[in-house]
PyMOL Python script that loads the backbone (N, CA, C, O; Angstrom):
from pymol import cmd

cmd.read_pdbstr("""\
ATOM      1  N   MET A   1      75.264 103.378 100.693  1.00  0.00           N
ATOM      2  CA  MET A   1      76.261 103.574  99.667  1.00  0.00           C
ATOM      3  C   MET A   1      76.194 102.469  98.615  1.00  0.00           C
ATOM      4  O   MET A   1      77.216 102.123  98.023  1.00  0.00           O
ATOM      5  N   ALA A   2      75.044 101.927  98.381  1.00  0.00           N
ATOM      6  CA  ALA A   2      74.920 100.911  97.341  1.00  0.00           C
ATOM      7  C   ALA A   2      74.717 101.611  96.011  1.00  0.00           C
ATOM      8  O   ALA A   2      73.725 102.312  95.812  1.00  0.00           O
ATOM      9  N   CYS A   3      75.654 101.420  95.111  1.00  0.00           N
ATOM     10  CA  CYS A   3      75.595 102.047  93.800  1.00  0.00           C
ATOM     11  C   CYS A   3      75.353 100.981  92.749  1.00  0.00           C
ATOM     12  O   CYS A   3      75.912  99.887  92.819  1.00  0.00           O
ATOM     13  N   ALA A   4      74.526 101.303  91.787  1.00  0.00           N
ATOM     14  CA  ALA A   4      74.304 100.379  90.678  1.00  0.00           C
ATOM     15  C   ALA A   4      75.541 100.351  89.797  1.00  0.00           C
ATOM     16  O   ALA A   4      76.166 101.385  89.561  1.00  0.00           O
ATOM     17  N   ALA A   5      75.891  99.179  89.317  1.00  0.00           N
ATOM     18  CA  ALA A   5      77.088  99.030  88.475  1.00  0.00           C
ATOM     19  C   ALA A   5      76.982  99.872  87.216  1.00  0.00           C
ATOM     20  O   ALA A   5      77.994 100.313  86.670  1.00  0.00           O
ATOM     21  N   SER A   6      75.760 100.095  86.757  1.00  0.00           N
ATOM     22  CA  SER A   6      75.570 100.864  85.525  1.00  0.00           C
ATOM     23  C   SER A   6      75.490 102.367  85.775  1.00  0.00           C
ATOM     24  O   SER A   6      75.371 103.147  84.830  1.00  0.00           O
ATOM     25  N   GLU A   7      75.554 102.772  87.029  1.00  0.00           N
ATOM     26  CA  GLU A   7      75.436 104.186  87.375  1.00  0.00           C
ATOM     27  C   GLU A   7      76.617 104.972  86.811  1.00  0.00           C
ATOM     28  O   GLU A   7      77.769 104.550  86.913  1.00  0.00           O
ATOM     29  N   GLU A   8      76.311 106.105  86.221  1.00  0.00           N
ATOM     30  CA  GLU A   8      77.359 106.928  85.608  1.00  0.00           C
ATOM     31  C   GLU A   8      78.237 107.553  86.687  1.00  0.00           C
ATOM     32  O   GLU A   8      77.752 108.005  87.724  1.00  0.00           O
ATOM     33  N   ARG A   9      79.538 107.565  86.415  1.00  0.00           N
ATOM     34  CA  ARG A   9      80.494 108.127  87.367  1.00  0.00           C
ATOM     35  C   ARG A   9      81.338 109.202  86.712  1.00  0.00           C
ATOM     36  O   ARG A   9      81.650 109.130  85.524  1.00  0.00           O
ATOM     37  N   MET A  10      81.706 110.205  87.508  1.00  0.00           N
ATOM     38  CA  MET A  10      82.583 111.271  87.040  1.00  0.00           C
ATOM     39  C   MET A  10      84.001 110.959  87.519  1.00  0.00           C
ATOM     40  O   MET A  10      84.224 110.723  88.706  1.00  0.00           O
ATOM     41  N   MET A  11      84.959 110.959  86.584  1.00  0.00           N
ATOM     42  CA  MET A  11      86.357 110.707  86.931  1.00  0.00           C
ATOM     43  C   MET A  11      86.918 111.956  87.598  1.00  0.00           C
ATOM     44  O   MET A  11      86.896 113.038  87.012  1.00  0.00           O
ATOM     45  N   LEU A  12      87.417 111.811  88.817  1.00  0.00           N
ATOM     46  CA  LEU A  12      88.011 112.926  89.551  1.00  0.00           C
ATOM     47  C   LEU A  12      89.527 112.948  89.405  1.00  0.00           C
ATOM     48  O   LEU A  12      90.137 114.014  89.325  1.00  0.00           O
ATOM     49  N   ALA A  13      90.129 111.760  89.373  1.00  0.00           N
ATOM     50  CA  ALA A  13      91.587 111.656  89.228  1.00  0.00           C
ATOM     51  C   ALA A  13      91.922 110.257  88.741  1.00  0.00           C
ATOM     52  O   ALA A  13      91.196 109.296  88.993  1.00  0.00           O
ATOM     53  N   GLU A  14      93.057 110.169  88.027  1.00  0.00           N
ATOM     54  CA  GLU A  14      93.474 108.871  87.510  1.00  0.00           C
ATOM     55  C   GLU A  14      94.992 108.824  87.420  1.00  0.00           C
ATOM     56  O   GLU A  14      95.629 109.796  87.014  1.00  0.00           O
ATOM     57  N   ALA A  15      95.559 107.698  87.796  1.00  0.00           N
ATOM     58  CA  ALA A  15      96.995 107.463  87.663  1.00  0.00           C
ATOM     59  C   ALA A  15      97.149 106.203  86.818  1.00  0.00           C
ATOM     60  O   ALA A  15      96.794 105.106  87.250  1.00  0.00           O
ATOM     61  N   GLU A  16      97.679 106.373  85.618  1.00  0.00           N
ATOM     62  CA  GLU A  16      97.798 105.253  84.688  1.00  0.00           C
ATOM     63  C   GLU A  16      98.584 104.110  85.327  1.00  0.00           C
ATOM     64  O   GLU A  16      99.660 104.313  85.889  1.00  0.00           O
ATOM     65  N   GLY A  17      98.033 102.928  85.230  1.00  0.00           N
ATOM     66  CA  GLY A  17      98.678 101.749  85.782  1.00  0.00           C
ATOM     67  C   GLY A  17      98.447 101.548  87.271  1.00  0.00           C
ATOM     68  O   GLY A  17      98.838 100.519  87.824  1.00  0.00           O
ATOM     69  N   LEU A  18      97.818 102.514  87.925  1.00  0.00           N
ATOM     70  CA  LEU A  18      97.570 102.402  89.366  1.00  0.00           C
ATOM     71  C   LEU A  18      96.084 102.318  89.672  1.00  0.00           C
ATOM     72  O   LEU A  18      95.618 101.330  90.238  1.00  0.00           O
ATOM     73  N   GLY A  19      95.341 103.349  89.301  1.00  0.00           N
ATOM     74  CA  GLY A  19      93.915 103.366  89.597  1.00  0.00           C
ATOM     75  C   GLY A  19      93.325 104.740  89.411  1.00  0.00           C
ATOM     76  O   GLY A  19      93.848 105.561  88.657  1.00  0.00           O
ATOM     77  N   GLY A  20      92.222 104.986  90.110  1.00  0.00           N
ATOM     78  CA  GLY A  20      91.567 106.267  89.960  1.00  0.00           C
ATOM     79  C   GLY A  20      90.553 106.524  91.055  1.00  0.00           C
ATOM     80  O   GLY A  20      90.275 105.671  91.898  1.00  0.00           O
ATOM     81  N   VAL A  21      90.011 107.730  91.013  1.00  0.00           N
ATOM     82  CA  VAL A  21      88.983 108.156  91.955  1.00  0.00           C
ATOM     83  C   VAL A  21      87.813 108.670  91.136  1.00  0.00           C
ATOM     84  O   VAL A  21      87.969 109.556  90.296  1.00  0.00           O
ATOM     85  N   THR A  22      86.630 108.103  91.390  1.00  0.00           N
ATOM     86  CA  THR A  22      85.429 108.535  90.686  1.00  0.00           C
ATOM     87  C   THR A  22      84.355 108.902  91.699  1.00  0.00           C
ATOM     88  O   THR A  22      84.399 108.498  92.861  1.00  0.00           O
ATOM     89  N   LEU A  23      83.393 109.677  91.225  1.00  0.00           N
ATOM     90  CA  LEU A  23      82.248 110.076  92.037  1.00  0.00           C
ATOM     91  C   LEU A  23      81.001 109.636  91.299  1.00  0.00           C
ATOM     92  O   LEU A  23      80.807 110.004  90.140  1.00  0.00           O
ATOM     93  N   CYS A  24      80.149 108.852  91.951  1.00  0.00           N
ATOM     94  CA  CYS A  24      78.928 108.407  91.282  1.00  0.00           C
ATOM     95  C   CYS A  24      77.775 109.360  91.614  1.00  0.00           C
ATOM     96  O   CYS A  24      77.887 110.215  92.492  1.00  0.00           O
ATOM     97  N   ALA A  25      76.688 109.194  90.901  1.00  0.00           N
ATOM     98  CA  ALA A  25      75.540 110.089  91.030  1.00  0.00           C
ATOM     99  C   ALA A  25      74.944 110.082  92.435  1.00  0.00           C
ATOM    100  O   ALA A  25      74.329 111.065  92.848  1.00  0.00           O
ATOM    101  N   CYS A  26      75.119 108.990  93.171  1.00  0.00           N
ATOM    102  CA  CYS A  26      74.559 108.927  94.531  1.00  0.00           C
ATOM    103  C   CYS A  26      75.458 109.629  95.548  1.00  0.00           C
ATOM    104  O   CYS A  26      75.103 109.720  96.723  1.00  0.00           O
ATOM    105  N   GLY A  27      76.631 110.131  95.104  1.00  0.00           N
ATOM    106  CA  GLY A  27      77.522 110.873  95.985  1.00  0.00           C
ATOM    107  C   GLY A  27      78.627 110.050  96.611  1.00  0.00           C
ATOM    108  O   GLY A  27      79.383 110.562  97.437  1.00  0.00           O
ATOM    109  N   THR A  28      78.737 108.792  96.239  1.00  0.00           N
ATOM    110  CA  THR A  28      79.783 107.928  96.783  1.00  0.00           C
ATOM    111  C   THR A  28      81.078 108.113  96.008  1.00  0.00           C
ATOM    112  O   THR A  28      81.074 108.176  94.779  1.00  0.00           O
ATOM    113  N   VAL A  29      82.185 108.198  96.736  1.00  0.00           N
ATOM    114  CA  VAL A  29      83.509 108.287  96.121  1.00  0.00           C
ATOM    115  C   VAL A  29      84.049 106.866  96.006  1.00  0.00           C
ATOM    116  O   VAL A  29      84.044 106.111  96.978  1.00  0.00           O
ATOM    117  N   HIS A  30      84.513 106.510  94.816  1.00  0.00           N
ATOM    118  CA  HIS A  30      85.089 105.191  94.559  1.00  0.00           C
ATOM    119  C   HIS A  30      86.590 105.372  94.369  1.00  0.00           C
ATOM    120  O   HIS A  30      87.027 106.011  93.412  1.00  0.00           O
ATOM    121  N   LEU A  31      87.379 104.808  95.282  1.00  0.00           N
ATOM    122  CA  LEU A  31      88.836 104.853  95.213  1.00  0.00           C
ATOM    123  C   LEU A  31      89.305 103.482  94.748  1.00  0.00           C
ATOM    124  O   LEU A  31      89.187 102.501  95.481  1.00  0.00           O
ATOM    125  N   SER A  32      89.839 103.411  93.529  1.00  0.00           N
ATOM    126  CA  SER A  32      90.262 102.136  92.952  1.00  0.00           C
ATOM    127  C   SER A  32      91.768 102.098  92.817  1.00  0.00           C
ATOM    128  O   SER A  32      92.379 102.998  92.240  1.00  0.00           O
ATOM    129  N   VAL A  33      92.367 101.034  93.360  1.00  0.00           N
ATOM    130  CA  VAL A  33      93.799 100.783  93.224  1.00  0.00           C
ATOM    131  C   VAL A  33      93.921  99.332  92.784  1.00  0.00           C
ATOM    132  O   VAL A  33      93.573  98.413  93.526  1.00  0.00           O
ATOM    133  N   GLY A  34      94.421  99.139  91.566  1.00  0.00           N
ATOM    134  CA  GLY A  34      94.481  97.786  91.023  1.00  0.00           C
ATOM    135  C   GLY A  34      93.089  97.196  90.966  1.00  0.00           C
ATOM    136  O   GLY A  34      92.161  97.827  90.461  1.00  0.00           O
ATOM    137  N   ALA A  35      92.942  95.988  91.482  1.00  0.00           N
ATOM    138  CA  ALA A  35      91.657  95.293  91.444  1.00  0.00           C
ATOM    139  C   ALA A  35      90.776  95.607  92.652  1.00  0.00           C
ATOM    140  O   ALA A  35      89.693  95.038  92.785  1.00  0.00           O
ATOM    141  N   VAL A  36      91.220  96.497  93.528  1.00  0.00           N
ATOM    142  CA  VAL A  36      90.481  96.806  94.755  1.00  0.00           C
ATOM    143  C   VAL A  36      89.812  98.167  94.632  1.00  0.00           C
ATOM    144  O   VAL A  36      90.448  99.150  94.252  1.00  0.00           O
ATOM    145  N   THR A  37      88.524  98.216  94.958  1.00  0.00           N
ATOM    146  CA  THR A  37      87.793  99.480  94.989  1.00  0.00           C
ATOM    147  C   THR A  37      87.192  99.662  96.372  1.00  0.00           C
ATOM    148  O   THR A  37      86.515  98.776  96.894  1.00  0.00           O
ATOM    149  N   VAL A  38      87.448 100.817  96.953  1.00  0.00           N
ATOM    150  CA  VAL A  38      86.883 101.173  98.255  1.00  0.00           C
ATOM    151  C   VAL A  38      85.860 102.268  98.012  1.00  0.00           C
ATOM    152  O   VAL A  38      86.170 103.294  97.406  1.00  0.00           O
ATOM    153  N   ARG A  39      84.647 102.052  98.482  1.00  0.00           N
ATOM    154  CA  ARG A  39      83.584 103.044  98.343  1.00  0.00           C
ATOM    155  C   ARG A  39      83.458 103.803  99.655  1.00  0.00           C
ATOM    156  O   ARG A  39      83.320 103.210 100.725  1.00  0.00           O
ATOM    157  N   LEU A  40      83.509 105.126  99.552  1.00  0.00           N
ATOM    158  CA  LEU A  40      83.512 105.969 100.745  1.00  0.00           C
ATOM    159  C   LEU A  40      82.539 107.131 100.599  1.00  0.00           C
ATOM    160  O   LEU A  40      82.313 107.641  99.502  1.00  0.00           O
ATOM    161  N   ALA A  41      81.973 107.536 101.723  1.00  0.00           N
ATOM    162  CA  ALA A  41      81.245 108.802 101.755  1.00  0.00           C
ATOM    163  C   ALA A  41      82.281 109.901 101.556  1.00  0.00           C
ATOM    164  O   ALA A  41      83.438 109.724 101.938  1.00  0.00           O
ATOM    165  N   PRO A  42      81.896 111.028 100.968  1.00  0.00           N
ATOM    166  CA  PRO A  42      82.873 112.102 100.737  1.00  0.00           C
ATOM    167  C   PRO A  42      83.646 112.503 101.992  1.00  0.00           C
ATOM    168  O   PRO A  42      84.843 112.780 101.913  1.00  0.00           O
ATOM    169  N   GLU A  43      82.984 112.537 103.143  1.00  0.00           N
ATOM    170  CA  GLU A  43      83.661 112.913 104.385  1.00  0.00           C
ATOM    171  C   GLU A  43      84.727 111.884 104.759  1.00  0.00           C
ATOM    172  O   GLU A  43      85.819 112.247 105.196  1.00  0.00           O
ATOM    173  N   ALA A  44      84.412 110.616 104.588  1.00  0.00           N
ATOM    174  CA  ALA A  44      85.376 109.553 104.893  1.00  0.00           C
ATOM    175  C   ALA A  44      86.540 109.594 103.908  1.00  0.00           C
ATOM    176  O   ALA A  44      87.681 109.325 104.282  1.00  0.00           O
ATOM    177  N   PHE A  45      86.253 109.930 102.647  1.00  0.00           N
ATOM    178  CA  PHE A  45      87.324 110.055 101.656  1.00  0.00           C
ATOM    179  C   PHE A  45      88.290 111.166 102.064  1.00  0.00           C
ATOM    180  O   PHE A  45      89.506 111.001 101.968  1.00  0.00           O
ATOM    181  N   LEU A  46      87.749 112.298 102.519  1.00  0.00           N
ATOM    182  CA  LEU A  46      88.603 113.405 102.969  1.00  0.00           C
ATOM    183  C   LEU A  46      89.460 112.990 104.157  1.00  0.00           C
ATOM    184  O   LEU A  46      90.626 113.376 104.238  1.00  0.00           O
ATOM    185  N   GLN A  47      88.905 112.214 105.077  1.00  0.00           N
ATOM    186  CA  GLN A  47      89.686 111.716 106.215  1.00  0.00           C
ATOM    187  C   GLN A  47      90.797 110.786 105.732  1.00  0.00           C
ATOM    188  O   GLN A  47      91.914 110.830 106.247  1.00  0.00           O
ATOM    189  N   ALA A  48      90.491 109.947 104.745  1.00  0.00           N
ATOM    190  CA  ALA A  48      91.502 109.034 104.194  1.00  0.00           C
ATOM    191  C   ALA A  48      92.619 109.818 103.519  1.00  0.00           C
ATOM    192  O   ALA A  48      93.790 109.454 103.628  1.00  0.00           O
ATOM    193  N   VAL A  49      92.263 110.886 102.824  1.00  0.00           N
ATOM    194  CA  VAL A  49      93.274 111.732 102.176  1.00  0.00           C
ATOM    195  C   VAL A  49      94.184 112.358 103.229  1.00  0.00           C
ATOM    196  O   VAL A  49      95.404 112.356 103.069  1.00  0.00           O
ATOM    197  N   LYS A  50      93.608 112.889 104.295  1.00  0.00           N
ATOM    198  CA  LYS A  50      94.412 113.493 105.373  1.00  0.00           C
ATOM    199  C   LYS A  50      95.340 112.454 106.004  1.00  0.00           C
ATOM    200  O   LYS A  50      96.498 112.747 106.299  1.00  0.00           O
ATOM    201  N   MET A  51      94.827 111.246 106.207  1.00  0.00           N
ATOM    202  CA  MET A  51      95.637 110.178 106.781  1.00  0.00           C
ATOM    203  C   MET A  51      96.816 109.854 105.862  1.00  0.00           C
ATOM    204  O   MET A  51      97.940 109.671 106.328  1.00  0.00           O
ATOM    205  N   CYS A  52      96.555 109.783 104.560  1.00  0.00           N
ATOM    206  CA  CYS A  52      97.628 109.495 103.598  1.00  0.00           C
ATOM    207  C   CYS A  52      98.630 110.645 103.536  1.00  0.00           C
ATOM    208  O   CYS A  52      99.830 110.409 103.389  1.00  0.00           O
ATOM    209  N   GLN A  53      98.157 111.875 103.644  1.00  0.00           N
ATOM    210  CA  GLN A  53      99.072 113.017 103.657  1.00  0.00           C
ATOM    211  C   GLN A  53     100.001 112.955 104.867  1.00  0.00           C
ATOM    212  O   GLN A  53     101.188 113.261 104.753  1.00  0.00           O
ATOM    213  N   GLN A  54      99.473 112.564 106.020  1.00  0.00           N
ATOM    214  CA  GLN A  54     100.309 112.413 107.213  1.00  0.00           C
ATOM    215  C   GLN A  54     101.356 111.327 106.996  1.00  0.00           C
ATOM    216  O   GLN A  54     102.507 111.474 107.409  1.00  0.00           O
ATOM    217  N   ALA A  55     100.954 110.241 106.351  1.00  0.00           N
ATOM    218  CA  ALA A  55     101.897 109.153 106.079  1.00  0.00           C
ATOM    219  C   ALA A  55     102.996 109.614 105.135  1.00  0.00           C
ATOM    220  O   ALA A  55     104.160 109.259 105.322  1.00  0.00           O
ATOM    221  N   VAL A  56     102.641 110.403 104.122  1.00  0.00           N
ATOM    222  CA  VAL A  56     103.637 110.932 103.185  1.00  0.00           C
ATOM    223  C   VAL A  56     104.616 111.837 103.924  1.00  0.00           C
ATOM    224  O   VAL A  56     105.821 111.776 103.681  1.00  0.00           O
ATOM    225  N   GLN A  57     104.108 112.675 104.823  1.00  0.00           N
ATOM    226  CA  GLN A  57     104.990 113.544 105.601  1.00  0.00           C
ATOM    227  C   GLN A  57     105.960 112.723 106.438  1.00  0.00           C
ATOM    228  O   GLN A  57     107.141 113.059 106.528  1.00  0.00           O
ATOM    229  N   GLN A  58     105.473 111.657 107.046  1.00  0.00           N
ATOM    230  CA  GLN A  58     106.343 110.793 107.845  1.00  0.00           C
ATOM    231  C   GLN A  58     107.398 110.124 106.969  1.00  0.00           C
ATOM    232  O   GLN A  58     108.573 110.071 107.333  1.00  0.00           O
ATOM    233  N   LEU A  59     106.973 109.612 105.810  1.00  0.00           N
ATOM    234  CA  LEU A  59     107.926 108.973 104.900  1.00  0.00           C
ATOM    235  C   LEU A  59     108.973 109.968 104.429  1.00  0.00           C
ATOM    236  O   LEU A  59     110.155 109.636 104.338  1.00  0.00           O
ATOM    237  N   THR A  60     108.543 111.183 104.131  1.00  0.00           N
ATOM    238  CA  THR A  60     109.469 112.219 103.683  1.00  0.00           C
ATOM    239  C   THR A  60     110.445 112.567 104.796  1.00  0.00           C
ATOM    240  O   THR A  60     111.648 112.679 104.558  1.00  0.00           O
ATOM    241  N   LEU A  61     109.935 112.735 105.999  1.00  0.00           N
ATOM    242  CA  LEU A  61     110.788 113.055 107.143  1.00  0.00           C
ATOM    243  C   LEU A  61     111.787 111.931 107.394  1.00  0.00           C
ATOM    244  O   LEU A  61     112.972 112.192 107.600  1.00  0.00           O
ATOM    245  N   GLU A  62     111.324 110.691 107.380  1.00  0.00           N
ATOM    246  CA  GLU A  62     112.215 109.558 107.600  1.00  0.00           C
ATOM    247  C   GLU A  62     113.237 109.447 106.476  1.00  0.00           C
ATOM    248  O   GLU A  62     114.394 109.100 106.713  1.00  0.00           O
ATOM    249  N   GLY A  63     112.804 109.744 105.244  1.00  0.00           N
ATOM    250  CA  GLY A  63     113.727 109.711 104.112  1.00  0.00           C
ATOM    251  C   GLY A  63     114.810 110.760 104.247  1.00  0.00           C
ATOM    252  O   GLY A  63     115.974 110.500 103.945  1.00  0.00           O
ATOM    253  N   LEU A  64     114.432 111.945 104.700  1.00  0.00           N
ATOM    254  CA  LEU A  64     115.415 113.006 104.903  1.00  0.00           C
ATOM    255  C   LEU A  64     116.384 112.639 106.015  1.00  0.00           C
ATOM    256  O   LEU A  64     117.587 112.875 105.903  1.00  0.00           O
ATOM    257  N   LEU A  65     115.860 112.063 107.084  1.00  0.00           N
ATOM    258  CA  LEU A  65     116.727 111.668 108.194  1.00  0.00           C
ATOM    259  C   LEU A  65     117.700 110.575 107.763  1.00  0.00           C
ATOM    260  O   LEU A  65     118.870 110.596 108.146  1.00  0.00           O
ATOM    261  N   GLN A  66     117.219 109.622 106.968  1.00  0.00           N
ATOM    262  CA  GLN A  66     118.093 108.558 106.481  1.00  0.00           C
ATOM    263  C   GLN A  66     119.135 109.112 105.532  1.00  0.00           C
ATOM    264  O   GLN A  66     120.285 108.674 105.548  1.00  0.00           O
ATOM    265  N   ALA A  67     118.746 110.070 104.706  1.00  0.00           N
ATOM    266  CA  ALA A  67     119.692 110.667 103.761  1.00  0.00           C
ATOM    267  C   ALA A  67     120.783 111.430 104.507  1.00  0.00           C
ATOM    268  O   ALA A  67     121.924 111.490 104.049  1.00  0.00           O
ATOM    269  N   MET A  68     120.435 112.014 105.659  1.00  0.00           N
ATOM    270  CA  MET A  68     121.405 112.771 106.440  1.00  0.00           C
ATOM    271  C   MET A  68     122.288 111.863 107.289  1.00  0.00           C
ATOM    272  O   MET A  68     123.381 112.278 107.674  1.00  0.00           O
ATOM    273  N   SER A  69     121.865 110.665 107.591  1.00  0.00           N
ATOM    274  CA  SER A  69     122.606 109.765 108.483  1.00  0.00           C
ATOM    275  C   SER A  69     124.047 109.539 108.060  1.00  0.00           C
ATOM    276  O   SER A  69     124.930 109.646 108.911  1.00  0.00           O
ATOM    277  N   PRO A  70     124.345 109.231 106.795  1.00  0.00           N
ATOM    278  CA  PRO A  70     125.756 109.024 106.434  1.00  0.00           C
ATOM    279  C   PRO A  70     126.604 110.273 106.678  1.00  0.00           C
ATOM    280  O   PRO A  70     127.759 110.162 107.087  1.00  0.00           O
ATOM    281  N   GLN A  71     126.045 111.455 106.432  1.00  0.00           N
ATOM    282  CA  GLN A  71     126.782 112.693 106.649  1.00  0.00           C
ATOM    283  C   GLN A  71     127.047 112.892 108.136  1.00  0.00           C
ATOM    284  O   GLN A  71     128.148 113.283 108.523  1.00  0.00           O
ATOM    285  N   VAL A  72     126.062 112.630 108.958  1.00  0.00           N
ATOM    286  CA  VAL A  72     126.213 112.789 110.400  1.00  0.00           C
ATOM    287  C   VAL A  72     127.244 111.798 110.912  1.00  0.00           C
ATOM    288  O   VAL A  72     128.112 112.168 111.702  1.00  0.00           O
ATOM    289  N   ASN A  73     127.168 110.551 110.480  1.00  0.00           N
ATOM    290  CA  ASN A  73     128.124 109.537 110.930  1.00  0.00           C
ATOM    291  C   ASN A  73     129.542 109.877 110.502  1.00  0.00           C
ATOM    292  O   ASN A  73     130.484 109.656 111.264  1.00  0.00           O
ATOM    293  N   SER A  74     129.714 110.413 109.294  1.00  0.00           N
ATOM    294  CA  SER A  74     131.065 110.714 108.821  1.00  0.00           C
ATOM    295  C   SER A  74     131.669 111.896 109.573  1.00  0.00           C
ATOM    296  O   SER A  74     132.890 111.984 109.698  1.00  0.00           O
ATOM    297  N   THR A  75     130.837 112.802 110.073  1.00  0.00           N
ATOM    298  CA  THR A  75     131.381 113.937 110.815  1.00  0.00           C
ATOM    299  C   THR A  75     131.740 113.547 112.240  1.00  0.00           C
ATOM    300  O   THR A  75     132.525 114.234 112.893  1.00  0.00           O
ATOM    301  N   LEU A  76     131.173 112.454 112.726  1.00  0.00           N
ATOM    302  CA  LEU A  76     131.470 112.019 114.085  1.00  0.00           C
ATOM    303  C   LEU A  76     132.738 111.190 114.158  1.00  0.00           C
ATOM    304  O   LEU A  76     133.303 111.034 115.240  1.00  0.00           O
ATOM    305  N   HIS A  77     133.202 110.653 113.031  1.00  0.00           N
ATOM    306  CA  HIS A  77     134.379 109.778 113.049  1.00  0.00           C
ATOM    307  C   HIS A  77     135.611 110.493 112.607  1.00  0.00           C
ATOM    308  O   HIS A  77     136.689 109.899 112.566  1.00  0.00           O
TER     309      HIS A  77
END
""", "prot")
cmd.dss("prot")
cmd.show_as("cartoon", "prot")
cmd.util.cbc("prot")
cmd.orient("prot")
Protein backbone atom coordinates (compact mmCIF):
# COMPACT_ATOMS: atom_id res chain seq x y z
CA MET A 1 0.00 0.00 0.00
CA ALA A 2 2.85 2.40 -0.66
CA CYS A 3 1.48 5.26 -2.71
CA ALA A 4 3.53 8.00 -4.30
CA ALA A 5 2.70 11.44 -2.92
CA SER A 6 2.24 12.69 -6.46
CA GLU A 7 -0.16 9.88 -7.38
CA GLU A 8 -3.53 11.16 -8.55
CA ARG A 9 -6.45 10.47 -6.23
CA MET A 10 -10.20 10.44 -6.75
CA MET A 11 -12.23 12.21 -4.05
CA LEU A 12 -14.94 9.85 -2.79
CA ALA A 13 -16.30 11.98 0.06
CA GLU A 14 -15.45 15.17 1.89
CA ALA A 15 -16.66 16.92 5.03
CA GLU A 16 -15.56 20.54 5.18
CA GLY A 17 -13.45 21.21 8.24
CA LEU A 18 -13.16 17.50 9.06
CA GLY A 19 -11.51 15.53 6.28
CA GLY A 20 -12.18 13.27 3.36
CA VAL A 21 -11.90 9.89 1.71
CA THR A 22 -9.90 9.44 -1.48
CA LEU A 23 -8.98 6.50 -3.68
CA CYS A 24 -5.57 6.43 -5.33
CA ALA A 25 -4.65 4.72 -8.58
CA CYS A 26 -3.06 1.78 -6.74
CA GLY A 27 -6.44 1.01 -5.10
CA THR A 28 -5.65 2.27 -1.60
CA VAL A 29 -8.36 4.17 0.28
CA HIS A 30 -7.06 7.21 2.16
CA LEU A 31 -9.23 8.25 5.13
CA SER A 32 -8.14 11.69 6.34
CA VAL A 33 -9.40 13.33 9.53
CA GLY A 34 -7.61 16.53 10.43
CA ALA A 35 -3.87 15.96 10.17
CA VAL A 36 -4.20 12.15 10.34
CA THR A 37 -4.47 9.95 7.26
CA VAL A 38 -5.11 6.22 7.47
CA ARG A 39 -4.38 4.18 4.35
CA LEU A 40 -6.51 1.07 3.99
CA ALA A 41 -7.17 -1.68 1.51
CA PRO A 42 -10.76 -1.36 0.24
CA GLU A 43 -11.81 -4.43 2.24
CA ALA A 44 -10.37 -2.99 5.45
CA PHE A 45 -12.08 0.34 4.73
CA LEU A 46 -15.43 -1.47 4.44
CA GLN A 47 -14.79 -3.20 7.78
CA ALA A 48 -13.97 0.18 9.35
CA VAL A 49 -17.21 1.63 7.97
CA LYS A 50 -19.22 -1.26 9.45
CA MET A 51 -17.47 -0.80 12.79
CA CYS A 52 -18.31 2.93 12.78
CA GLN A 53 -21.92 2.19 11.83
CA GLN A 54 -22.20 -0.13 14.85
CA ALA A 55 -20.78 2.62 17.05
CA VAL A 56 -23.32 5.12 15.69
CA GLN A 57 -26.13 2.67 16.43
CA GLN A 58 -24.88 2.28 19.99
CA LEU A 59 -24.58 6.04 20.45
CA THR A 60 -28.08 6.52 19.05
CA LEU A 61 -29.50 3.81 21.29
CA GLU A 62 -27.76 5.23 24.36
CA GLY A 63 -28.93 8.72 23.41
CA LEU A 64 -32.51 7.54 23.14
CA LEU A 65 -32.29 5.74 26.46
CA GLN A 66 -30.84 8.83 28.14
CA ALA A 67 -33.54 11.02 26.59
CA MET A 68 -36.20 8.66 27.98
CA SER A 69 -34.66 8.47 31.48
CA PRO A 70 -36.18 11.71 32.85
CA GLN A 71 -39.63 10.62 31.64
CA VAL A 72 -39.26 7.18 33.20
CA ASN A 73 -38.02 8.64 36.49
CA SER A 74 -40.87 11.16 36.65
CA THR A 75 -43.49 8.45 36.16
CA LEU A 76 -42.02 6.39 38.99
CA HIS A 77 -42.23 9.21 41.56
